[in-house]
N, C-alpha and C positions, 0 to 999 in steps of 0.2 A: 365472348365465347362461353355460353351457358353450359352447365353440366346437366345432362339429362339423367334422371333417376332411373336405375335399371328396373325392368319389369321383374317382379318376384313371382316365381312359380310356386306351386304347392309344396315342392320339395324344399325350396328356400324358406318358405314360411314355417314348415315343420321344423327345420333346422333351427331357426330363430326362436320359435316357441319353446322347443325343448331346452335350448340354451338359457332362455329367460326363466323357464320353469325350474331350472337347477338351483336357482337362488345364488346368493353371495356375490353376484356380479361377474363371476368367472367359474369355469369348470375345466377339468383336465380333458384333453382331447380323447384319451382312452375312455373315460366315463361317458362323454358325449357320444362318441362313436357307438358304444355299447347300447345306450338308450335309443339311438336312431335305428340301430339294427333290430331292436325289439319292435320298432314301428315299421319294419320291412325295408329300410333303406340299405342298399348295397354299398360295398366299399367304394366302388367306382363312382357312384352317385354322391356319396359323402365327400370324396376328394374333389369332385367337380364343384359341388355347391360351396364347400369350404373355400376353395380358391376364388370363386366368383364373389362371395360375400366379403372376403378379405380385400380384394382389389376394389370393391365398391365401398369399402370402409364401413360396412354394417357391423363387422366384427373385427377384433384385434387379437393378436397372439403374443403372449408374454410367458416365456419359460415353460412352454408346453401347455399352457392354459389358454383357453379361448375366452374372450370377454365381449360383451355386447357394447357396441360403440354408438349405433343409431337405434333409437327406440321408436322412431316414427315410421313404423311399418304396420301393415294391417294384420293383426293377429287372426289366426284361424278361429272359426266359430263352429262349435258342434251344431248339428242339425236342430237341436232343441233350443239353442241359445239365441236364435234370431228373434228380434223384437217384432211384435205385431202391433199395428196401430188401428 
């Protein structure tokens, strides 16, 4: 019974990137929600993505703080970051 890795959407990747970018390995849910709202994420999208990533064990929750559990996701790249060969 193999476990299939969930497909990550742009919203999922944004959530993970902001969480990782906050440093310290954890961030309060209030601060993370605020940062994601600055990037245009709605509360309903935040709640959906948070639940999805918790169940997929990409993130964890401890005392109101969210932590990154899996770091093997594809970070978002800005348009200018793509390597040319």
